[in-house]
N, C-alpha and C positions, 0 to 999 in steps of 0.2 A: 771218708769225708772230702768234699771238693775243696780245691785250693781256694784261699781267700782272694776275692777280686782285688786287683790293684787299682789305685786312683785313676790311672790312664785308661784302664778298661771300662771303668764306670763312666768316665767323662766321654769316651767315644760312644758308649751306648746312649747316654743322655742327649748327645748332639743328634744322633740318628732319630731318637724318639721325638725330639723337639721339632725336627723337620716334618715328621709324620703328623704330629699334633697341629703344627702350623698350617699344613695343607688342608686338614679336615676342618680347621676353624674358618677357612675361606669358604668352605661349602656350607657349613652350618654356623651361621653368625651368632655370637653371644650365647653359645650353648657349651661353655667350657666343661661343665660336669659331664654332659653326654659324651663329648669328644674324649675326655679323659677315660671314661669307663670303656668306650669302644677300643681305644688304643691299649688299655690295660688288658682287656679280654684277648686281643690279638697276641700280645706278648705272652700271655698265659695259655695260649692255644685253646681258648674256650669259645663257645657259641654265645650269641647275644639275642635276647628278645627285646625288641624296641616297641614300647607301648605309648601311643599318643594319638591325638586327633589327626585326621587327614590334612595334608598340605603343609606339614611342619618340616619337611625335608628329610624324612627318614630314608626314602628310597635314594635320594641324591647322596646322602651320607654313605650308603653302602657302595654305590657306584664310584664315588670319589675315593673310598678306601681301596678298591681294586686298582684304580689308576695309580694311586700313590705307591702301592706295593708292586705294581707291574705284574699282577697275577690274573689268570683267566677268571672271568666273571660270568655267571648265568643268573637270570631272574626267572622265577617261577611264580606265576599269578595263581594263587590257590583259589579254586572255585568248587562249588558242590559237586560238579561232574568230573573233577580231576581224579584219575585213577593212579594207583601206585606205580604201574608201569610207565606212566607219563613222566615220572620224575626219576625213577631208578634206571629205566631202559628196559628193553625186552628183546627176545629173540625173533628174528625175521628170517624168511627164506631168501637165500642168495639166488639172484636171478640166473647166474651162470652155473654154479655148482649144485644148486638145488638142495644145499645143506643149510641148517639153521646156524646163523651167526648172531652174536650179541651186538645190539646197537645201543651204546650208552645213552642215558638220558641226561638232563641238565644237572643232575647231582654230580656229574663228573667234571667239576670245576673247582678251583681252589677257594673261591668265594661264591657262595650261593645265597641269593636273596629269596627267602620264602615270604612273598608279599601277601599280607592278610592271611596268615597261616591258619587262623581259626575259621576260615570259610570252607575248608575242605572237610570231608567226612573223616571219622576216626580211622577208617580203614586206610585212607591215604596218609593221614598223619602218622600212622604207625610205621609207614615205610621209611620214616626218618630215624626211627629209634636205633637201628643198627648203624646207619650212616653216621649219626652224631656221636655214638659211643665207640664203635670199633673202626670207624673210618673205612667202611666197606659196605657193599650191598650184596645180597644173595638172591639170585634169580634162577628159578628152576634147579635148585640144589647146587649151583656153582657160585662161589664167592669171588667178587671182583673188588680189588682194592681201589680206593678213591685217591685222587691226587694228594700230594703232601706239599705244603700244608693244606688243610681243609677247614673251612669255617662256614657255619650257617648263621646268617643274620636274618631273623624273622621279625615281621611287623604285625601288629594287630591294633585295632581300634577298641579302646576300653569301654566305650559307651554304646556302640552299635551291636545289638545282640540278635536281631532278627536274621535268620539264615546262617547262624554261626554255630560252631561246635567247640565247647570249651576244651582246652588242651588237657589231656590226662596228666596225672601227677608224674608218671614215669617219663613223659616227654619234657615237662617243665624242669624236672631234676637234671636233665641233660644240658640245660642252658646255664652257663657260668653266671651270667647276670640277667636280671630283668631291669631294664633301664627305662624310666619314665621320661618322655620327651615333653617338656612344658611348652606352652605358647610363648611367643616372643612379644616384646613391647613395641610401643609406637616408634621409638628411635630406630630399632632394628628394621622394622617394616619400611620406614622412610629410606634407609640405606639400600634395602632391596629394590625399592621402586625407582630410585634415582641412579643406582650404579649397576643394575643388571637389566639386560634386555629381556623383557617378559619373564623376569625372575630366574633366568638360566644361570647356573653357577659358573664360576670361571673355569677355563681349561686347566687341567692339571697334568703334570708329568710325573713319572716315577721318581721317588726320592730315596727309596730303599730297594736295593737289588735282592733277588732271591738268596744270593750268598750272604749278603748283609743281614737279611732276615733270619737265616739259619744261625748266624753268629749271635744275633740278639737272643734267640731262643736259648742257645747254649749259655749265654751270660745270665739270663734270668734263672736258669736251673742252678747256677752257682751262687746266687744270692743266699746268704746264710739265714737259716730259720732257727733261732736259738730255742733250746728246749723249753724255757719258761713261756715263750710265745706259742710254741706248738701245744703246750699243755693248756694254755688259755683258749686256743681254738677248740681243742677237744672238750673243754668244760663248757664252752658256749653251746656247742652242738648238743652235748648231753643235756644241758639245761633247757633245750628247746623241746624236750619230750615231756609231756604232762605226767607220765608215770614215773619219771626219774625222781629220786629223793632230792636232787639238787635243782629241780624245775623251778623256774622263776614264777612268781605269783601270777603275772599276766599270762604265762603259758598254761598254768594249771586251769585258769579260768576260760581262756579263749582259744586254745589250740587242741586239735584232735590228734594230729601226728606232727612230729618234729622233723628236723633235718636228718638226712641219711649220711652214711660215711662219705658219699660223694660230695656232700656239702662241706665237710671238713677238708677234703682234698682240694675242692674248688677255692675255699677261702685261703688256704695256704698258698696255692699257686698264684691266685690273684694278688695276694699280699706281697709275694716276691716281686711280681711285675710292677706293682705300684711303688714299692720301695725303690726299685731301680729307676723308675721314672722320676722320682724325687732326688736321685743322685745318692742313694744309700746302698752300701754293700751288704746290709743285713736288714731283716724285718724287725720292726718294733711293734709295740702294742697299738700305736696310733694307726698304723696301716690296717691292722685287723679291724679296729673299731670303725674306721672310715669306710670300709668295704662290706661290713657285716650285713647291712641292710640290702645292698644290691645282690648279695649272694643268697641271703635267706628269705627275702620277702616273697618269693614265688615258690619256696620249698615248704613253707608252713601251711598245713591244712587247718584252716580255722573252723571253730565250732559254731553251732547255731547261736550260741550266746553272743559271739562276736558280731554276727550279722544283725542280731536283734538290737544290740547296743551300738551298732555302727562303729565297731573297732576294727581298724585295718591292720594289715601285717606290719606296717611301719611302726605303729604304736606298740605292737607286741615285741618287735625287735628292740625298740628303745627301752622297754621294760626289761628285756633280757640283758642288754648291755649294762643297765643300771644295777641289775641283781648280781651278775657274775663278776667277782673281783679279778683284776689282772694277775695277781699273785695269789695262789691258793692259800687259804688260811689253815 
């Protein structure tokens, strides 16, 4: 069992996280929930799917994150003609030696923005499966490790369906969070119009060094997950399966397939990171409940009845949380 975090260690982590949150809040104004989810995902070493209408600042958020962390950043514009080799890299003939050498693609960066990820074909989308899970890519039988840390932040438009390919369940399951980016209000728009030249975000400097980020990762891993809270996470995921005896009523009616073991691992890791962000050395039930929707909403495969009655994943997760008690009876 890891040593309990000291108050000084927690305070140092909170201060570093606050600088990161503050920098992102300068890029994405009045979107505290979105900023918190992205920062939490980074601390939990997870990938994020950002879903929202065009022009809301999703791309600038990803670029700002890379600047604040001082990490290499690459952007890939996903289009129907994009091929797997265009993102993973491929072997080319060396002009001098006439031997095949591997030329890395844009995936070989610490932060990769997969812009409009659902515009590429399933064949190209599948190239991300190994990268997002094993942090490596295999080309012509040779496996190449990706940089550490490695994060994929993907964007997609929830209403534009023409010329898009829905992400398969296996790929959705590899995202720690699906974060919905809402529209901003008139006050925020006025601030952007008066304080930014043509809407450009402010210049940012790195606030967290690679060594400090590694220290934050180690601190998150030491946040205590009490057995009752771990049991609660397990019962939540189990109750998300309609065939389970403990399935919630909303799940039995509107879900075809529930969360995988990866969902339980993701919820535990995210809860640890979120607890540390709040200055806590241990995870409580509140952290699990607050993050359950962001972790589960893209992992539940809804039934035809759900589409017929216009019931979304958020309503199903709300019913799941209402059904599963924090302490087993």
